[in-house]
C-alpha positions in Angstrom: 0.0 0.0 0.0 2.9 2.4 0.9 4.5 1.9 -2.6 1.1 2.6 -4.3 0.9 5.9 -2.3 4.4 6.9 -3.4 3.6 6.1 -7.0 0.3 8.1 -6.8 2.2 11.1 -5.3 4.8 10.9 -8.1 2.1 10.6 -10.7 0.3 13.7 -9.3 3.4 15.7 -9.1 4.2 14.8 -12.7 0.7 15.9 -13.8 0.9 19.2 -11.9 4.2 20.1 -13.4 3.5 18.7 -16.9 5.3 20.8 -19.5 7.6 22.4 -16.8 11.2 21.4 -17.5 12.3 21.9 -13.8 9.5 22.7 -11.3 12.1 24.1 -8.9 13.1 26.7 -11.4 9.5 27.9 -11.6 9.2 27.8 -7.8 12.4 29.8 -7.4 11.2 32.4 -9.8 7.9 32.7 -7.9 9.8 33.1 -4.6 12.1 35.7 -6.1 9.1 37.7 -7.4 7.5 37.5 -3.9 10.6 38.6 -2.2 10.9 41.6 -4.5 7.3 42.5 -3.8 7.8 42.2 -0.1 11.0 44.3 -0.1 9.1 47.1 -1.9 6.6 47.1 0.9 9.3 48.1 3.4 9.8 51.7 4.5 12.8 53.5 3.1 14.5 53.3 6.4 13.9 49.6 6.8 15.1 48.9 3.2 18.2 51.0 3.8 19.1 49.2 7.0 18.8 45.8 5.5 20.7 46.8 2.4 23.6 48.3 4.4 23.7 45.3 6.6 23.5 42.6 4.0 25.1 44.3 0.9 27.7 46.7 2.2 30.4 44.2 3.5 28.2 43.3 6.4 28.3 46.6 8.3 27.3 46.4 11.9 24.4 48.2 13.5 26.6 50.8 15.1 28.1 51.8 11.7 24.6 51.8 10.1 23.2 53.9 12.9 26.0 56.5 12.4 25.3 56.7 8.7 21.6 57.1 9.2 21.9 59.5 12.3 20.5 56.8 14.7 22.0 55.1 17.6 22.7 51.4 17.5 19.6 50.2 19.3 17.4 52.3 17.0 19.1 50.8 13.9 18.7 47.3 15.3 15.0 47.8 16.0 14.4 49.0 12.5 16.2 45.9 11.2 14.2 43.6 13.5 10.9 45.2 12.3 11.9 44.8 8.7 12.9 41.1 9.2 9.6 40.5 11.0 7.6 42.0 8.1 9.4 39.9 5.6 9.0 36.7 7.7 5.2 37.2 7.9 5.2 37.2 4.1 6.9 33.8 3.9 5.0 31.6 6.3 4.5 28.0 5.2 0.8 28.8 4.5 1.7 31.5 2.1 4.2 29.4 0.1 
């Protein structure tokens, strides 16, 4: 019975992705589009903190705060809020 279930699941997956060369490529494209849309929903401050932290040679929160005229805890709070916003867009139910 277990082998029949596995065969059925493979058959169903094949049917769902019929004509798609690699379903993971399509899924990756959808995820990328969703991430871009989610990033565009961040405030300018949130976006700047994330981009400085992740793109500019891994700046720390103290350096980011200095650039933005904030203290370190404020910069860290902005980063945390931005990450939380993004995480809520990528819950298992939304994928």
